N, C-alpha and C positions, 0 to 999 in steps of 0.2 A: 419621778421628774416633779419639779413645781412649775408649773404654767402662770404665768399673770397677765395681766389686760397692762398694755404699755400704750401712754396717751401718746397721739400722734406728735409727731417732731417737726418742728418746724423751723428750719435754719436754726440760727437765733434768737426767735420770737416765739417761745412756746404757748402752747395754747392755755388762757386761764379762764377761771370761772364766768369769766364776763363775755365769752366766745364761744362759738357754735359753730366751726368753721368747716363742716363737714357732715356728709350722711351719716345719723343716730351721735351729732355732738363729739365736744372733744377726745373723748376715746372710745370714740367708733361702737360702743354699745348701748346707746340708747340711754345713760344713766347722765342726771344734771346735777349738780352742784351749785348752790347759791341762796342768794335770797326765796323765800317762801314761795313759791305761784299762787296763784288765785287755784282755790277748789271750785267755785262756782262760775263757768262761764257761758257763754249761750248770743246770740245775736243783740240782746237787748241786757248784758249783763255784764259788767268789769270790762266792756270794751273800752280801750283807751284813744284807739281810731280806726277804720278799714277802707282798703284804699283797693279801686276796682284796678285788678291787673289786664291790660289786654292780651287776648287771643288766647289759646290754652295750654296748659303744661302741668304734669304730677311731681314737680320736680318740687323736693321739699323746700325750704327758707332757710339758708344759712346766715351765720349775723358773723360781724368782724367790727370792731370800733364803733358802734351807732353807724351800720349801715347793712342792709339786707341783701342779698343777692339771692335772686332769681331765674330762673330759665323758662320763656316760651314760643309757642310757636301760633305763628296767623298764615291763614289761607287767603290770597287774593282771588279777583273778580275771576283773573282767568286759569285759577284752578294751583294756583304757585302755591309753595310755601316757604315762609320765611322763619327764621330762627335768630332766637334774638337771648343776649342776656343785660339782666337788670339791676339798678340797684336803687334800694329804695331808701330813704333818711327814718330810722327808726325811734327818733322820738315826734317827727309828724307825720310821719306814710307817704311824704312828697317825695311820688320819683323822681329821682335827680337825674339817672340819664336812661337811654333804653339804646342796646346798640343791634342791630340786624348783623348777625356773624355769618348766617350763613344763607344763601335764598337757591330755589331748586323749582326749577319748570315743573311743569304740571304731568308732562309722561315719564318723568325722572324721578319721583319722590317713592321710596321704597313702601309694601305693605306694611300695615299693624296692625295688630288685633285691636276689636272695637273697641274692649277697653283700658286700651295704653294712651299714650300722647305721644307727640314729635319731639318731648319736652318734658323727659319721666327721669332721666337722670339728675341730681342733685349734684351742684357744682361744688366747689371747693377751694380753701383759697389759704397760702401761705402768709398773711399781710403785707405782701409785696407784690402779688398777683390776683389774678381769678382764672380758675379754668373752670371752662362750662364745657361738656362731653355731651354729645347726639348720636353714640352711637356708631352704626358706620356711617354718618351722614357727617359726620366729622367730630374733630374738637379741638378747641381755641385756649390761648392765655391771651388777658388783657389786663391792661394795669387798672386801678383801682378808680383812675377816668374814665374807665368805657373805651381805652384806645387799645385796638387788637396789636398785639407783640407780635404773636405766631397760630398758624395754622395749618394742622395735618388733617388729611381727609384717606381716603384709599385702603386704608389698615385691611377692612371687609367688607363685604359686601351686601350677602341673603341675611338679615336676622332674623328672619319669620315673622314674631310679631312685634319690632319695632325694638327700640333703644330702652333700657332698662337700667340694670346697674350701672353705679356709681364707680368715678376715679377715688384713690388714695393719694398721700403723697408722704413719701417716704426718702429724707434724705437728698432732698433735692428732683426727686423724679416723681413721673405722676404715676400712678398703676393702676390697672384696671383689666379686667377678663372680657375679653372675646369670643363669646361659645356659639357662635353660626352656625349655619347652614353649608356655608362653604369652608370654612375655619373655624379651630379652635385654638386658642392660645394664652396666655397671658403676656403682657408687654410692659413697657418702664420708660415715658420720656422724659427725656431733660427739661425739667422747667424754664430753663434758658435759653435753649429755641426748639426745644418740641422734635428733636431728634430722636430717633431711636437708640436706648442704654442696654436696653435688650429685649427678644423676644422668644419667650417658650414655648413651643410646640406643648399640645397636650399628650399626653402618655398616653390617656385613655379618652378613644373618642365612643362620646356615648350613642345612644339609638334610641330616640332622635336624635341629635348632638347639641340643640340650639340650649341655651342657659342664660339667666340675666343675676347672678348673684354678684354683690360687691365683695371686694377683699377684707378681710381683716388682719392690720399688724398684731402682732404679739410679740413677748418678750421671752425667749426660751434658754436658762441657762445661760443669761448676759446675752445673747447674741439676738437678732433680729429674725424675724420673721413672717411671712406672707402666708395668709391660710385664704387658699381660692377655690372654691364646690363650681364644681361642673356637671356636666349630665355623668351620670353613672360613678362619679369619683370625687372625693375631699384628697385636695394636696397642698403641702408647705413647699415654701419657694423663699431659696434665699433674695433678697429685695438687694441683696449688690450687684449678682452676676446673674439670677433668675434660675440658677440651680434646680430643679426636683429634689428635694431633701425628704420623702416620706409621700405614702398614697393609701387612700382608702378608698375602698371600691364597695358597690352598692347596685339599685337598679333605681334610675329615675332620672328625668329631666324637666325640662324647664325649669331648675332649679332659680329662686328667687329670694328667700331668707338669706340674711347675712351672718358667717358663723359668728357664734360666741362663744369665749374661752371662759374657765374657770376650771375649779379645786382637781390641775393637771386632766382635764379634758377639754375636746372640741365638741360643740353640742350644735349640729345641724339637722334642716329638716330636707328628705329628699326627693320633694317635686312631686311632679305626676306620675306616673296616672294614681297612684292611692300614696300620700305621703307618708314618711315615717319619720320622727324625731329620734335622731342616735345620739348616743355621745361615746365620743371615740377618743381610749384612753390612748397617753402617749408611754412612752417606756423605750424599751430595748426592742419592743417592738409595737407599732402600732395596731390597735385591735378596736374590738365593741365592748365598752361597759355595760350600755343597756337598751334598751330599743322601745318604743313607742308609738304604737299606729292610730290610735285613738285619740280624735280632735287636733288628730297635729297638722298646723299652719302651710298652707301651699305656699301662700303670699306673703302674711309680715313676720316680721324679724322677730327671735324671744327676749325677752328681759331675764338677766341671770342675777341675783343678788344674794351672795353667801351660797345656800348650800338648799336653796327655791329656786325652781326655772318656772317662769312664769310665760304663757302661750297664749294667743288668740289664735281660736280655727277660722278658714275663711265663712266659715257658716256660723259664726257670734256664739261661739262656746268658748272662752277663759276658764285657764285651768294653771292651776299651782300642781307643779311636780316636784319631788326629793331628786335634788338633781347629781344625788352620790346614786342610787338607786332604779330612780326611774318610775318610782311607784306614785300614783297620784293623789295626791290631799284632798282638793276639790275639783269640780268643775260646774260650770255657773253658765246660764243662758244671758248675754248683756245688751245693749243694744241696738240695735239698727241692723241690716240682714248682711249682706255678703260685707266684709274685710278684709284689707287689703294695706292700709296704712300700718308701719309699726310702732307698735306702744312707748313710754319715754318713762325712766322713773325718775319722780321726785317726790323729797321729803317722806319717803316711806310708802308713795303712793303712784301707783300704774295711773298715767293717763292714755288713752285709747278711743279712736273715731271711727268710725263703720263707711263704708261708702255712700252712704244717704246721710252723712252728716250728723246721724246721733250717734253720740258719744257714753263712755261711761268711767268715772273716776274710781279706783278701790282700792281700801287700802292693802299695800304687798308683803301679807300676812297668811298665815297659816288657817286662820280663818276667813272666810269670803267675807266682806265688807263693803259695800256700797256704799263710793262719800257723797256722789253725787250722778246726777245724771244730766245730760246736753241736747240741743237740738240747731247744727249752725245750716240746717235746711235748705241745704245746696250737699251735690255729689262733691265728698275729701278724701282723695284717696293719699294727699300727702302727708307724710308724717309731723310730728310737732317739732317745735325748737322751742330751747329756753334760755332765757339770757338775765342774768341780775332781775329776778324777782318777774320778768315780762314772759311772757309764752304768746309764741307765734304760732298761727298754722293758716293754711293756704285751703281756701276753697274754689269751687267751680270758676267765681269770675273772681273774687276777693282773698287780700291779704289781710291779715287779723291781729292785731296787736290787743292780748288780755291783759290786766295786771293793776294798778291802782293806777287812777288820774294825775 
């Protein structure tokens, strides 16, 4: 049975090459198409502008119609927390608006992992509304001028390490995974009012139960399907009803990488304690085609380019793997120490950065070749966004636009 990546549908406004409306781009797989991106970047190389972003957040930038949208979190002098959505002009880098969408008193702030932020989930847009998700702290829709349209809170509370997974849009519904300590489910909210369209409990409750993966939308035999990974299993769901269609079980928790689909398979990484990349076949019966434990990523999502699967381990080993057999073609150390961001594929090249801002651009081929290396000189957990020849990346304090001036 043939499975192809299905581009994100946005009502009557389809995403095109000029937009990057969600985590991992318009098709949700990290692929960029459009004018060539710069292949040399740095704090003093091909910088069109850089803008100081208030607060802290590891959410990645999204871009829609010459506007960039981000989320951020700020602590006040009394220990309280405010959660914000921001819009930045893509031409000038000027912050156009900065809207507080939630505030929490010091004693009500949920715990979070030391490497995480309170604004780690990437926003998404359908061209009419901006949707920002802060895990157990709430979800909000705003118009593109920054006015709040609706808010949802209380879906779950005990996230263990804070928020992580990002929402996706499917046919007028905002869909995301909620794999917490107290509850485990996948849900769809109506984009018009934020009310629950469906909520499906996980049929497998992992041990531990918490995970942070972003769902993937695919088309299978002419119908749409949501692929969502939780602790100890991955499953397919009907985006209209939320019905679980199939599942594949494994051992692993705190799942972070987003599933990748192609070649009749779903490629997943199984999280902690020991990550394993698994290729899950579709057919009359869901089963495993191959698995790979060496240098599997705990955090970064993978890139599929035809029959080549590229991955970066958290400890800075990049691999090219035959996507049909699981055979390792090459594995090489790249710049930086720990890695958390997800790579993108552009113009036959893979762009990636480490947590300490050191990055590598390599050819997406079966021969390892470094195109260039760079140093952003700050912590960098967010993933790249590419739009119309411009490359955007968020560091700990700055938002950069790289490209032609």
